[in-house]
All heavy atoms as TSV, in Angstrom:
chain	resi	resn	atom	element	x	y	z
A	1	MET	N	N	-14.379	-105.092	-25.208
A	1	MET	CA	C	-14.688	-103.707	-24.984
A	1	MET	C	C	-15.422	-103.090	-26.172
A	1	MET	O	O	-15.929	-102.004	-26.079
A	1	MET	CB	C	-13.350	-103.029	-24.816
A	1	MET	CG	C	-13.139	-101.925	-23.960
A	1	MET	SD	S	-12.945	-101.688	-22.319
A	1	MET	CE	C	-13.724	-100.137	-22.250
A	2	ARG	N	N	-15.450	-103.789	-27.282
A	2	ARG	CA	C	-16.060	-103.247	-28.497
A	2	ARG	C	C	-17.569	-103.108	-28.328
A	2	ARG	O	O	-18.230	-103.986	-27.823
A	2	ARG	CB	C	-15.740	-104.136	-29.677
A	2	ARG	CG	C	-16.334	-103.602	-30.949
A	2	ARG	CD	C	-15.562	-104.086	-32.139
A	2	ARG	NE	N	-16.282	-103.753	-33.338
A	2	ARG	CZ	C	-16.080	-102.643	-34.012
A	2	ARG	NH1	N	-15.190	-101.802	-33.606
A	2	ARG	NH2	N	-16.750	-102.393	-35.102
A	3	ASN	N	N	-18.074	-101.987	-28.802
A	3	ASN	CA	C	-19.498	-101.712	-28.743
A	3	ASN	C	C	-19.882	-101.096	-30.089
A	3	ASN	O	O	-19.234	-100.165	-30.551
A	3	ASN	CB	C	-19.775	-100.753	-27.589
A	3	ASN	CG	C	-21.234	-100.686	-27.252
A	3	ASN	OD1	O	-22.071	-101.159	-28.018
A	3	ASN	ND2	N	-21.535	-100.110	-26.119
A	4	ASP	N	N	-20.932	-101.598	-30.704
A	4	ASP	CA	C	-21.281	-101.152	-32.050
A	4	ASP	C	C	-22.202	-99.933	-32.102
A	4	ASP	O	O	-22.563	-99.490	-33.176
A	4	ASP	CB	C	-21.906	-102.311	-32.838
A	4	ASP	CG	C	-20.878	-103.382	-33.142
A	4	ASP	OD1	O	-19.693	-103.032	-33.283
A	4	ASP	OD2	O	-21.251	-104.561	-33.228
A	5	LYS	N	N	-22.591	-99.389	-30.970
A	5	LYS	CA	C	-23.419	-98.187	-31.006
A	5	LYS	C	C	-22.538	-96.962	-31.246
A	5	LYS	O	O	-21.317	-97.018	-31.051
A	5	LYS	CB	C	-24.247	-98.056	-29.735
A	5	LYS	CG	C	-23.480	-97.918	-28.470
A	5	LYS	CD	C	-24.440	-97.878	-27.293
A	5	LYS	CE	C	-23.647	-97.803	-26.006
A	5	LYS	NZ	N	-24.521	-97.776	-24.850
A	6	PRO	N	N	-23.112	-95.838	-31.686
A	6	PRO	CA	C	-22.318	-94.636	-31.994
A	6	PRO	C	C	-21.442	-94.193	-30.816
A	6	PRO	O	O	-21.853	-94.233	-29.665
A	6	PRO	CB	C	-23.378	-93.584	-32.290
A	6	PRO	CG	C	-24.572	-94.350	-32.704
A	6	PRO	CD	C	-24.528	-95.639	-31.929
A	7	ASN	N	N	-20.233	-93.788	-31.140
A	7	ASN	CA	C	-19.271	-93.384	-30.128
A	7	ASN	C	C	-18.790	-91.978	-30.481
A	7	ASN	O	O	-18.138	-91.776	-31.505
A	7	ASN	CB	C	-18.111	-94.367	-30.099
A	7	ASN	CG	C	-17.146	-94.094	-28.984
A	7	ASN	OD1	O	-16.838	-92.953	-28.675
A	7	ASN	ND2	N	-16.648	-95.153	-28.389
A	8	LEU	N	N	-19.101	-91.012	-29.649
A	8	LEU	CA	C	-18.811	-89.614	-29.934
A	8	LEU	C	C	-17.317	-89.354	-30.128
A	8	LEU	O	O	-16.920	-88.651	-31.059
A	8	LEU	CB	C	-19.366	-88.723	-28.827
A	8	LEU	CG	C	-19.224	-87.221	-29.034
A	8	LEU	CD1	C	-19.944	-86.792	-30.309
A	8	LEU	CD2	C	-19.771	-86.465	-27.846
A	9	ILE	N	N	-16.463	-89.916	-29.275
A	9	ILE	CA	C	-15.025	-89.631	-29.386
A	9	ILE	C	C	-14.444	-90.183	-30.683
A	9	ILE	O	O	-13.614	-89.544	-31.327
A	9	ILE	CB	C	-14.240	-90.135	-28.138
A	9	ILE	CG1	C	-12.814	-89.592	-28.134
A	9	ILE	CG2	C	-14.215	-91.643	-28.080
A	9	ILE	CD1	C	-12.712	-88.136	-27.831
A	10	VAL	N	N	-14.913	-91.344	-31.111
A	10	VAL	CA	C	-14.438	-91.913	-32.376
A	10	VAL	C	C	-14.895	-91.034	-33.541
A	10	VAL	O	O	-14.104	-90.721	-34.444
A	10	VAL	CB	C	-14.935	-93.365	-32.548
A	10	VAL	CG1	C	-14.627	-93.884	-33.937
A	10	VAL	CG2	C	-14.304	-94.267	-31.500
A	11	GLU	N	N	-16.145	-90.616	-33.507
A	11	GLU	CA	C	-16.667	-89.762	-34.578
A	11	GLU	C	C	-15.944	-88.417	-34.631
A	11	GLU	O	O	-15.602	-87.931	-35.709
A	11	GLU	CB	C	-18.164	-89.541	-34.390
A	11	GLU	CG	C	-18.982	-90.797	-34.597
A	11	GLU	CD	C	-20.445	-90.617	-34.250
A	11	GLU	OE1	O	-20.895	-89.453	-34.141
A	11	GLU	OE2	O	-21.129	-91.635	-34.077
A	12	LEU	N	N	-15.704	-87.802	-33.475
A	12	LEU	CA	C	-15.037	-86.493	-33.443
A	12	LEU	C	C	-13.576	-86.567	-33.886
A	12	LEU	O	O	-13.100	-85.672	-34.592
A	12	LEU	CB	C	-15.142	-85.883	-32.049
A	12	LEU	CG	C	-16.524	-85.399	-31.637
A	12	LEU	CD1	C	-16.522	-84.951	-30.187
A	12	LEU	CD2	C	-16.990	-84.275	-32.546
A	13	THR	N	N	-12.872	-87.607	-33.469
A	13	THR	CA	C	-11.470	-87.710	-33.876
A	13	THR	C	C	-11.357	-87.997	-35.369
A	13	THR	O	O	-10.447	-87.504	-36.036
A	13	THR	CB	C	-10.714	-88.777	-33.066
A	13	THR	OG1	O	-11.383	-90.032	-33.167
A	13	THR	CG2	C	-10.588	-88.371	-31.616
A	14	PHE	N	N	-12.302	-88.776	-35.908
A	14	PHE	CA	C	-12.310	-89.029	-37.349
A	14	PHE	C	C	-12.605	-87.738	-38.104
A	14	PHE	O	O	-11.928	-87.407	-39.075
A	14	PHE	CB	C	-13.348	-90.103	-37.688
A	14	PHE	CG	C	-13.394	-90.439	-39.150
A	14	PHE	CD1	C	-12.403	-91.210	-39.726
A	14	PHE	CD2	C	-14.423	-89.980	-39.944
A	14	PHE	CE1	C	-12.429	-91.515	-41.071
A	14	PHE	CE2	C	-14.470	-90.273	-41.289
A	14	PHE	CZ	C	-13.472	-91.054	-41.858
A	15	GLN	N	N	-13.599	-86.978	-37.642
A	15	GLN	CA	C	-13.943	-85.710	-38.286
A	15	GLN	C	C	-12.793	-84.713	-38.192
A	15	GLN	O	O	-12.540	-83.955	-39.131
A	15	GLN	CB	C	-15.221	-85.125	-37.682
A	15	GLN	CG	C	-15.768	-83.959	-38.466
A	15	GLN	CD	C	-16.108	-84.334	-39.900
A	15	GLN	OE1	O	-16.741	-85.350	-40.150
A	15	GLN	NE2	N	-15.673	-83.522	-40.843
A	16	PHE	N	N	-12.077	-84.707	-37.074
A	16	PHE	CA	C	-10.913	-83.831	-36.922
A	16	PHE	C	C	-9.874	-84.134	-37.998
A	16	PHE	O	O	-9.316	-83.223	-38.612
A	16	PHE	CB	C	-10.298	-84.004	-35.530
A	16	PHE	CG	C	-9.059	-83.194	-35.326
A	16	PHE	CD1	C	-9.135	-81.830	-35.096
A	16	PHE	CD2	C	-7.807	-83.794	-35.367
A	16	PHE	CE1	C	-7.977	-81.076	-34.917
A	16	PHE	CE2	C	-6.652	-83.047	-35.179
A	16	PHE	CZ	C	-6.744	-81.684	-34.957
A	17	SER	N	N	-9.637	-85.414	-38.233
A	17	SER	CA	C	-8.668	-85.807	-39.262
A	17	SER	C	C	-9.100	-85.325	-40.639
A	17	SER	O	O	-8.279	-84.833	-41.415
A	17	SER	CB	C	-8.511	-87.325	-39.283
A	17	SER	OG	O	-8.006	-87.782	-38.062
A	18	ILE	N	N	-10.378	-85.456	-40.935
A	18	ILE	CA	C	-10.905	-85.008	-42.231
A	18	ILE	C	C	-10.796	-83.483	-42.352
A	18	ILE	O	O	-10.393	-82.960	-43.399
A	18	ILE	CB	C	-12.376	-85.448	-42.396
A	18	ILE	CG1	C	-12.503	-86.968	-42.360
A	18	ILE	CG2	C	-12.993	-84.871	-43.665
A	18	ILE	CD1	C	-11.788	-87.683	-43.459
A	19	ASP	N	N	-11.148	-82.775	-41.284
A	19	ASP	CA	C	-11.103	-81.310	-41.306
A	19	ASP	C	C	-9.685	-80.761	-41.363
A	19	ASP	O	O	-9.469	-79.624	-41.789
A	19	ASP	CB	C	-11.810	-80.736	-40.074
A	19	ASP	CG	C	-13.303	-81.016	-40.071
A	19	ASP	OD1	O	-13.850	-81.343	-41.148
A	19	ASP	OD2	O	-13.918	-80.920	-38.990
A	20	LEU	N	N	-8.736	-81.547	-40.937
A	20	LEU	CA	C	-7.342	-81.121	-40.912
A	20	LEU	C	C	-6.728	-81.049	-42.313
A	20	LEU	O	O	-5.854	-80.225	-42.572
A	20	LEU	CB	C	-6.543	-82.106	-40.043
A	20	LEU	CG	C	-5.098	-81.804	-39.765
A	20	LEU	CD1	C	-4.989	-80.541	-38.918
A	20	LEU	CD2	C	-4.463	-82.975	-39.043
A	21	ILE	N	N	-7.202	-81.850	-43.219
A	21	ILE	CA	C	-6.606	-81.959	-44.553
A	21	ILE	C	C	-6.575	-80.631	-45.309
A	21	ILE	O	O	-5.527	-80.262	-45.853
A	21	ILE	CB	C	-7.283	-83.082	-45.359
A	21	ILE	CG1	C	-6.954	-84.418	-44.687
A	21	ILE	CG2	C	-6.842	-83.075	-46.819
A	21	ILE	CD1	C	-7.714	-85.599	-45.228
A	22	PRO	N	N	-7.667	-79.860	-45.375
A	22	PRO	CA	C	-7.582	-78.572	-46.089
A	22	PRO	C	C	-6.550	-77.612	-45.475
A	22	PRO	O	O	-5.882	-76.872	-46.205
A	22	PRO	CB	C	-8.994	-77.987	-45.969
A	22	PRO	CG	C	-9.872	-79.147	-45.706
A	22	PRO	CD	C	-9.038	-80.127	-44.945
A	23	PHE	N	N	-6.418	-77.636	-44.158
A	23	PHE	CA	C	-5.422	-76.769	-43.522
A	23	PHE	C	C	-4.009	-77.201	-43.892
A	23	PHE	O	O	-3.144	-76.367	-44.169
A	23	PHE	CB	C	-5.605	-76.770	-42.003
A	23	PHE	CG	C	-4.661	-75.845	-41.296
A	23	PHE	CD1	C	-4.715	-74.480	-41.503
A	23	PHE	CD2	C	-3.698	-76.344	-40.442
A	23	PHE	CE1	C	-3.834	-73.619	-40.870
A	23	PHE	CE2	C	-2.808	-75.500	-39.803
A	23	PHE	CZ	C	-2.880	-74.127	-40.013
A	24	VAL	N	N	-3.784	-78.498	-43.930
A	24	VAL	CA	C	-2.469	-79.013	-44.331
A	24	VAL	C	C	-2.183	-78.622	-45.778
A	24	VAL	O	O	-1.055	-78.221	-46.108
A	24	VAL	CB	C	-2.394	-80.542	-44.134
A	24	VAL	CG1	C	-1.170	-81.124	-44.792
A	24	VAL	CG2	C	-2.417	-80.886	-42.650
A	25	GLU	N	N	-3.178	-78.698	-46.626
A	25	GLU	CA	C	-2.996	-78.284	-48.025
A	25	GLU	C	C	-2.664	-76.797	-48.118
A	25	GLU	O	O	-1.843	-76.394	-48.941
A	25	GLU	CB	C	-4.247	-78.616	-48.832
A	25	GLU	CG	C	-4.431	-80.101	-49.037
A	25	GLU	CD	C	-5.747	-80.466	-49.697
A	25	GLU	OE1	O	-6.653	-79.594	-49.758
A	25	GLU	OE2	O	-5.872	-81.617	-50.120
A	26	LEU	N	N	-3.289	-75.991	-47.266
A	26	LEU	CA	C	-2.978	-74.562	-47.231
A	26	LEU	C	C	-1.522	-74.337	-46.823
A	26	LEU	O	O	-0.815	-73.534	-47.434
A	26	LEU	CB	C	-3.908	-73.841	-46.258
A	26	LEU	CG	C	-3.627	-72.356	-46.025
A	26	LEU	CD1	C	-3.904	-71.563	-47.299
A	26	LEU	CD2	C	-4.446	-71.833	-44.874
A	27	LEU	N	N	-1.069	-75.061	-45.814
A	27	LEU	CA	C	0.334	-74.942	-45.392
A	27	LEU	C	C	1.284	-75.347	-46.518
A	27	LEU	O	O	2.304	-74.694	-46.739
A	27	LEU	CB	C	0.595	-75.805	-44.155
A	27	LEU	CG	C	-0.008	-75.314	-42.844
A	27	LEU	CD1	C	0.198	-76.353	-41.754
A	27	LEU	CD2	C	0.601	-73.987	-42.432
A	28	GLU	N	N	0.941	-76.416	-47.218
A	28	GLU	CA	C	1.794	-76.858	-48.325
A	28	GLU	C	C	1.824	-75.820	-49.444
A	28	GLU	O	O	2.863	-75.624	-50.069
A	28	GLU	CB	C	1.321	-78.208	-48.850
A	28	GLU	CG	C	1.632	-79.344	-47.897
A	28	GLU	CD	C	1.114	-80.680	-48.377
A	28	GLU	OE1	O	0.228	-80.719	-49.263
A	28	GLU	OE2	O	1.586	-81.698	-47.849
A	29	SER	N	N	0.708	-75.145	-49.686
A	29	SER	CA	C	0.688	-74.121	-50.728
A	29	SER	C	C	1.565	-72.929	-50.349
A	29	SER	O	O	2.022	-72.187	-51.214
A	29	SER	CB	C	-0.738	-73.657	-51.008
A	29	SER	OG	O	-1.237	-72.877	-49.943
A	30	GLN	N	N	1.790	-72.764	-49.044
A	30	GLN	CA	C	2.672	-71.702	-48.556
A	30	GLN	C	C	4.101	-72.209	-48.346
A	30	GLN	O	O	4.915	-71.541	-47.704
A	30	GLN	CB	C	2.116	-71.136	-47.254
A	30	GLN	CG	C	0.776	-70.469	-47.417
A	30	GLN	CD	C	0.179	-70.029	-46.098
A	30	GLN	OE1	O	0.731	-70.244	-45.024
A	30	GLN	NE2	N	-0.975	-69.390	-46.176
A	31	LYS	N	N	4.366	-73.405	-48.859
A	31	LYS	CA	C	5.696	-74.032	-48.811
A	31	LYS	C	C	6.166	-74.322	-47.376
A	31	LYS	O	O	7.350	-74.258	-47.071
A	31	LYS	CB	C	6.721	-73.204	-49.562
A	31	LYS	CG	C	6.365	-73.010	-51.023
A	31	LYS	CD	C	7.444	-72.297	-51.767
A	31	LYS	CE	C	7.093	-71.877	-53.139
A	31	LYS	NZ	N	6.580	-72.684	-54.107
A	32	LYS	N	N	5.230	-74.641	-46.516
A	32	LYS	CA	C	5.531	-75.034	-45.126
A	32	LYS	C	C	5.443	-76.561	-45.046
A	32	LYS	O	O	4.631	-77.126	-44.320
A	32	LYS	CB	C	4.531	-74.411	-44.152
A	32	LYS	CG	C	4.358	-72.930	-44.304
A	32	LYS	CD	C	5.511	-72.178	-43.714
A	32	LYS	CE	C	5.181	-70.688	-43.756
A	32	LYS	NZ	N	6.304	-69.846	-43.668
A	33	TYR	N	N	6.287	-77.223	-45.828
A	33	TYR	CA	C	6.179	-78.666	-46.016
A	33	TYR	C	C	6.439	-79.472	-44.744
A	33	TYR	O	O	5.736	-80.433	-44.477
A	33	TYR	CB	C	7.129	-79.135	-47.123
A	33	TYR	CG	C	6.870	-78.464	-48.439
A	33	TYR	CD1	C	7.788	-77.576	-48.987
A	33	TYR	CD2	C	5.689	-78.703	-49.130
A	33	TYR	CE1	C	7.541	-76.952	-50.195
A	33	TYR	CE2	C	5.431	-78.092	-50.340
A	33	TYR	CZ	C	6.360	-77.214	-50.871
A	33	TYR	OH	O	6.107	-76.599	-52.062
A	34	VAL	N	N	7.440	-79.097	-43.977
A	34	VAL	CA	C	7.816	-79.879	-42.805
A	34	VAL	C	C	6.702	-79.871	-41.765
A	34	VAL	O	O	6.279	-80.925	-41.277
A	34	VAL	CB	C	9.145	-79.372	-42.194
A	34	VAL	CG1	C	9.456	-80.101	-40.904
A	34	VAL	CG2	C	10.280	-79.538	-43.190
A	35	ILE	N	N	6.198	-78.693	-41.433
A	35	ILE	CA	C	5.141	-78.608	-40.429
A	35	ILE	C	C	3.854	-79.246	-40.944
A	35	ILE	O	O	3.115	-79.876	-40.184
A	35	ILE	CB	C	4.911	-77.152	-39.941
A	35	ILE	CG1	C	4.025	-77.123	-38.693
A	35	ILE	CG2	C	4.309	-76.297	-41.016
A	35	ILE	CD1	C	4.655	-77.671	-37.464
A	36	ALA	N	N	3.580	-79.111	-42.239
A	36	ALA	CA	C	2.381	-79.722	-42.820
A	36	ALA	C	C	2.441	-81.240	-42.691
A	36	ALA	O	O	1.455	-81.877	-42.294
A	36	ALA	CB	C	2.239	-79.322	-44.283
A	37	LYS	N	N	3.590	-81.806	-42.990
A	37	LYS	CA	C	3.744	-83.261	-42.903
A	37	LYS	C	C	3.603	-83.738	-41.452
A	37	LYS	O	O	2.928	-84.735	-41.180
A	37	LYS	CB	C	5.110	-83.666	-43.463
A	37	LYS	CG	C	5.337	-85.146	-43.496
A	37	LYS	CD	C	6.675	-85.501	-44.125
A	37	LYS	CE	C	6.908	-86.991	-44.092
A	37	LYS	NZ	N	8.193	-87.355	-44.654
A	38	GLN	N	N	4.220	-83.026	-40.516
A	38	GLN	CA	C	4.137	-83.404	-39.107
A	38	GLN	C	C	2.705	-83.269	-38.585
A	38	GLN	O	O	2.220	-84.126	-37.834
A	38	GLN	CB	C	5.078	-82.542	-38.267
A	38	GLN	CG	C	6.534	-82.855	-38.502
A	38	GLN	CD	C	7.450	-81.911	-37.728
A	38	GLN	OE1	O	7.016	-80.912	-37.179
A	38	GLN	NE2	N	8.729	-82.252	-37.691
A	39	LEU	N	N	2.026	-82.197	-38.962
A	39	LEU	CA	C	0.658	-81.972	-38.523
A	39	LEU	C	C	-0.282	-83.043	-39.078
A	39	LEU	O	O	-1.145	-83.548	-38.352
A	39	LEU	CB	C	0.189	-80.584	-38.952
A	39	LEU	CG	C	-1.194	-80.171	-38.494
A	39	LEU	CD1	C	-1.284	-80.155	-36.979
A	39	LEU	CD2	C	-1.535	-78.797	-39.050
A	40	LEU	N	N	-0.107	-83.397	-40.322
A	40	LEU	CA	C	-0.946	-84.432	-40.916
A	40	LEU	C	C	-0.731	-85.774	-40.218
A	40	LEU	O	O	-1.692	-86.472	-39.887
A	40	LEU	CB	C	-0.670	-84.562	-42.413
A	40	LEU	CG	C	-1.570	-85.532	-43.161
A	40	LEU	CD1	C	-3.019	-85.063	-43.111
A	40	LEU	CD2	C	-1.108	-85.676	-44.592
A	41	ALA	N	N	0.507	-86.121	-39.953
A	41	ALA	CA	C	0.800	-87.398	-39.294
A	41	ALA	C	C	0.244	-87.442	-37.874
A	41	ALA	O	O	-0.425	-88.403	-37.483
A	41	ALA	CB	C	2.304	-87.640	-39.281
A	42	SER	N	N	0.486	-86.393	-37.113
A	42	SER	CA	C	0.018	-86.401	-35.722
A	42	SER	C	C	-1.493	-86.217	-35.636
A	42	SER	O	O	-2.153	-86.829	-34.796
A	42	SER	CB	C	0.734	-85.332	-34.906
A	42	SER	OG	O	0.441	-84.048	-35.404
A	43	GLY	N	N	-2.053	-85.409	-36.500
A	43	GLY	CA	C	-3.492	-85.156	-36.467
A	43	GLY	C	C	-4.317	-86.356	-36.866
A	43	GLY	O	O	-5.398	-86.585	-36.325
A	44	THR	N	N	-3.832	-87.139	-37.804
A	44	THR	CA	C	-4.575	-88.325	-38.224
A	44	THR	C	C	-4.333	-89.506	-37.297
A	44	THR	O	O	-5.157	-90.414	-37.231
A	44	THR	CB	C	-4.240	-88.712	-39.669
A	44	THR	OG1	O	-2.831	-88.879	-39.798
A	44	THR	CG2	C	-4.722	-87.648	-40.644
A	45	SER	N	N	-3.240	-89.504	-36.565
A	45	SER	CA	C	-2.980	-90.620	-35.654
A	45	SER	C	C	-3.911	-90.602	-34.452
A	45	SER	O	O	-4.152	-91.641	-33.834
A	45	SER	CB	C	-1.515	-90.616	-35.193
A	45	SER	OG	O	-1.284	-89.571	-34.272
A	46	ILE	N	N	-4.474	-89.443	-34.128
A	46	ILE	CA	C	-5.411	-89.348	-33.004
A	46	ILE	C	C	-6.588	-90.289	-33.235
A	46	ILE	O	O	-6.959	-91.089	-32.368
A	46	ILE	CB	C	-5.898	-87.901	-32.821
A	46	ILE	CG1	C	-4.750	-86.991	-32.428
A	46	ILE	CG2	C	-7.030	-87.832	-31.805
A	46	ILE	CD1	C	-5.083	-85.515	-32.509
A	47	GLY	N	N	-7.172	-90.209	-34.411
A	47	GLY	CA	C	-8.304	-91.074	-34.735
A	47	GLY	C	C	-7.919	-92.535	-34.793
A	47	GLY	O	O	-8.661	-93.405	-34.329
A	48	ALA	N	N	-6.753	-92.813	-35.350
A	48	ALA	CA	C	-6.299	-94.198	-35.439
A	48	ALA	C	C	-6.081	-94.792	-34.054
A	48	ALA	O	O	-6.486	-95.938	-33.785
A	48	ALA	CB	C	-5.011	-94.269	-36.260
A	49	ASN	N	N	-5.480	-94.035	-33.171
A	49	ASN	CA	C	-5.235	-94.530	-31.812
A	49	ASN	C	C	-6.542	-94.724	-31.046
A	49	ASN	O	O	-6.687	-95.691	-30.295
A	49	ASN	CB	C	-4.316	-93.571	-31.049
A	49	ASN	CG	C	-2.924	-93.563	-31.601
A	49	ASN	OD1	O	-2.507	-94.487	-32.285
A	49	ASN	ND2	N	-2.187	-92.510	-31.326
A	50	THR	N	N	-7.490	-93.838	-31.253
A	50	THR	CA	C	-8.784	-93.967	-30.586
A	50	THR	C	C	-9.525	-95.195	-31.081
A	50	THR	O	O	-10.082	-95.957	-30.293
A	50	THR	CB	C	-9.640	-92.711	-30.826
A	50	THR	OG1	O	-8.908	-91.574	-30.374
A	50	THR	CG2	C	-10.952	-92.783	-30.094
A	51	ARG	N	N	-9.501	-95.422	-32.379
A	51	ARG	CA	C	-10.159	-96.614	-32.932
A	51	ARG	C	C	-9.495	-97.890	-32.435
A	51	ARG	O	O	-10.164	-98.871	-32.149
A	51	ARG	CB	C	-10.150	-96.570	-34.452
A	51	ARG	CG	C	-11.174	-95.621	-35.005
A	51	ARG	CD	C	-11.177	-95.657	-36.525
A	51	ARG	NE	N	-12.137	-94.707	-37.022
A	51	ARG	CZ	C	-13.330	-95.037	-37.480
A	51	ARG	NH1	N	-13.703	-96.287	-37.505
A	51	ARG	NH2	N	-14.160	-94.116	-37.910
A	52	GLU	N	N	-8.187	-97.872	-32.357
A	52	GLU	CA	C	-7.479	-99.049	-31.851
A	52	GLU	C	C	-7.855	-99.321	-30.397
A	52	GLU	O	O	-8.053	-100.469	-29.999
A	52	GLU	CB	C	-5.971	-98.863	-31.965
A	52	GLU	CG	C	-5.188	-100.083	-31.509
A	52	GLU	CD	C	-3.696	-99.909	-31.643
A	52	GLU	OE1	O	-3.250	-98.968	-32.317
A	52	GLU	OE2	O	-2.975	-100.731	-31.065
A	53	ALA	N	N	-7.986	-98.288	-29.607
A	53	ALA	CA	C	-8.340	-98.457	-28.202
A	53	ALA	C	C	-9.743	-99.047	-28.049
A	53	ALA	O	O	-10.012	-99.762	-27.081
A	53	ALA	CB	C	-8.255	-97.124	-27.471
A	54	GLN	N	N	-10.629	-98.779	-29.006
A	54	GLN	CA	C	-11.983	-99.321	-28.940
A	54	GLN	C	C	-11.992	-100.845	-29.019
A	54	GLN	O	O	-12.928	-101.489	-28.568
A	54	GLN	CB	C	-12.850	-98.756	-30.077
A	54	GLN	CG	C	-13.039	-97.267	-30.009
A	54	GLN	CD	C	-13.672	-96.800	-28.714
A	54	GLN	OE1	O	-14.713	-97.304	-28.315
A	54	GLN	NE2	N	-13.037	-95.861	-28.055
A	55	ASN	N	N	-10.949	-101.415	-29.576
A	55	ASN	CA	C	-10.855	-102.871	-29.711
A	55	ASN	C	C	-9.993	-103.492	-28.619
A	55	ASN	O	O	-9.483	-104.598	-28.785
A	55	ASN	CB	C	-10.303	-103.240	-31.090
A	55	ASN	CG	C	-11.249	-102.820	-32.197
A	55	ASN	OD1	O	-12.458	-102.916	-32.040
A	55	ASN	ND2	N	-10.705	-102.339	-33.282
A	56	ALA	N	N	-9.839	-102.807	-27.528
A	56	ALA	CA	C	-9.018	-103.310	-26.422
A	56	ALA	C	C	-9.645	-104.575	-25.840
A	56	ALA	O	O	-10.860	-104.767	-25.875
A	56	ALA	CB	C	-8.888	-102.245	-25.344
A	57	GLU	N	N	-8.783	-105.419	-25.292
A	57	GLU	CA	C	-9.256	-106.682	-24.722
A	57	GLU	C	C	-9.740	-106.527	-23.286
A	57	GLU	O	O	-10.472	-107.386	-22.788
A	57	GLU	CB	C	-8.140	-107.716	-24.801
A	57	GLU	CG	C	-7.783	-108.070	-26.236
A	57	GLU	CD	C	-6.648	-109.054	-26.335
A	57	GLU	OE1	O	-6.271	-109.639	-25.307
A	57	GLU	OE2	O	-6.146	-109.256	-27.448
A	58	SER	N	N	-9.347	-105.461	-22.622
A	58	SER	CA	C	-9.767	-105.228	-21.243
A	58	SER	C	C	-9.754	-103.722	-20.976
A	58	SER	O	O	-9.251	-102.943	-21.787
A	58	SER	CB	C	-8.809	-105.933	-20.274
A	58	SER	OG	O	-7.525	-105.339	-20.338
A	59	LYS	N	N	-10.282	-103.321	-19.825
A	59	LYS	CA	C	-10.257	-101.900	-19.474
A	59	LYS	C	C	-8.826	-101.421	-19.298
A	59	LYS	O	O	-8.487	-100.301	-19.676
A	59	LYS	CB	C	-11.056	-101.654	-18.193
A	59	LYS	CG	C	-12.534	-101.737	-18.405
A	59	LYS	CD	C	-13.292	-101.356	-17.167
A	59	LYS	CE	C	-14.782	-101.431	-17.436
A	59	LYS	NZ	N	-15.571	-100.993	-16.300
A	60	ARG	N	N	-7.991	-102.265	-18.731
A	60	ARG	CA	C	-6.581	-101.902	-18.546
A	60	ARG	C	C	-5.882	-101.709	-19.898
A	60	ARG	O	O	-5.107	-100.772	-20.078
A	60	ARG	CB	C	-5.895	-102.997	-17.735
A	60	ARG	CG	C	-4.529	-102.648	-17.282
A	60	ARG	CD	C	-4.000	-103.704	-16.347
A	60	ARG	NE	N	-2.676	-103.320	-15.909
A	60	ARG	CZ	C	-1.926	-104.022	-15.132
A	60	ARG	NH1	N	-2.361	-105.166	-14.662
A	60	ARG	NH2	N	-0.731	-103.604	-14.777
A	61	ASP	N	N	-6.172	-102.586	-20.839
A	61	ASP	CA	C	-5.611	-102.473	-22.184
A	61	ASP	C	C	-6.126	-101.205	-22.867
A	61	ASP	O	O	-5.379	-100.508	-23.561
A	61	ASP	CB	C	-5.972	-103.712	-23.002
A	61	ASP	CG	C	-5.280	-103.764	-24.348
A	61	ASP	OD1	O	-4.123	-103.283	-24.445
A	61	ASP	OD2	O	-5.878	-104.310	-25.297
A	62	PHE	N	N	-7.389	-100.874	-22.663
A	62	PHE	CA	C	-7.979	-99.661	-23.221
A	62	PHE	C	C	-7.243	-98.423	-22.742
A	62	PHE	O	O	-6.849	-97.557	-23.531
A	62	PHE	CB	C	-9.464	-99.599	-22.814
A	62	PHE	CG	C	-10.155	-98.343	-23.248
A	62	PHE	CD1	C	-10.598	-98.176	-24.556
A	62	PHE	CD2	C	-10.392	-97.309	-22.349
A	62	PHE	CE1	C	-11.246	-97.033	-24.957
A	62	PHE	CE2	C	-11.045	-96.150	-22.742
A	62	PHE	CZ	C	-11.473	-96.019	-24.044
A	63	VAL	N	N	-7.016	-98.333	-21.440
A	63	VAL	CA	C	-6.304	-97.189	-20.861
A	63	VAL	C	C	-4.884	-97.122	-21.421
A	63	VAL	O	O	-4.393	-96.046	-21.790
A	63	VAL	CB	C	-6.302	-97.265	-19.322
A	63	VAL	CG1	C	-5.372	-96.210	-18.718
A	63	VAL	CG2	C	-7.712	-97.103	-18.794
A	64	HIS	N	N	-4.238	-98.266	-21.519
A	64	HIS	CA	C	-2.860	-98.311	-22.037
A	64	HIS	C	C	-2.811	-97.790	-23.475
A	64	HIS	O	O	-1.911	-97.022	-23.840
A	64	HIS	CB	C	-2.325	-99.739	-21.965
A	64	HIS	CG	C	-0.996	-99.912	-22.626
A	64	HIS	ND1	N	0.168	-99.409	-22.075
A	64	HIS	CD2	C	-0.649	-100.491	-23.786
A	64	HIS	CE1	C	1.175	-99.698	-22.873
A	64	HIS	NE2	N	0.697	-100.348	-23.917
A	65	LYS	N	N	-3.765	-98.186	-24.306
A	65	LYS	CA	C	-3.751	-97.757	-25.711
A	65	LYS	C	C	-4.041	-96.272	-25.855
A	65	LYS	O	O	-3.563	-95.653	-26.785
A	65	LYS	CB	C	-4.760	-98.580	-26.500
A	65	LYS	CG	C	-4.297	-100.015	-26.687
A	65	LYS	CD	C	-5.261	-100.821	-27.503
A	65	LYS	CE	C	-4.736	-102.243	-27.581
A	65	LYS	NZ	N	-4.973	-102.877	-28.826
A	66	LEU	N	N	-4.810	-95.706	-24.945
A	66	LEU	CA	C	-5.078	-94.272	-25.025
A	66	LEU	C	C	-3.928	-93.420	-24.511
A	66	LEU	O	O	-3.834	-92.255	-24.832
A	66	LEU	CB	C	-6.368	-93.919	-24.272
A	66	LEU	CG	C	-7.645	-94.275	-24.994
A	66	LEU	CD1	C	-8.857	-93.845	-24.185
A	66	LEU	CD2	C	-7.717	-93.653	-26.369
A	67	LYS	N	N	-3.074	-94.009	-23.681
A	67	LYS	CA	C	-1.921	-93.250	-23.193
A	67	LYS	C	C	-0.937	-93.096	-24.310
A	67	LYS	O	O	-0.218	-92.248	-24.496
A	67	LYS	CB	C	-1.256	-93.962	-22.018
A	67	LYS	CG	C	-2.028	-93.831	-20.753
A	67	LYS	CD	C	-1.272	-94.465	-19.625
A	67	LYS	CE	C	-2.034	-94.333	-18.336
A	67	LYS	NZ	N	-1.304	-94.896	-17.210
C-alpha cells in the first residue's frame, strides 16, 4: 500500500503535531500539566497512526490501522 508520492493526510497530521507543541507549552506555563500531557500524547499519536497505516499490507489492514 506504500506510495512515495506526497500524501496530504500524512502531511497535515504531521503539521498538526508540530503546531500543537506551542499550545501545550502555553498550557504548561499555566500549570495545566495533566491536560497538556494528555493533549500532547493524543495529538501526536494521530500522525503516528496515519504513518503506520500507510505501510499496511492490504486495504483491509489499512482500514484496521486507521480505526
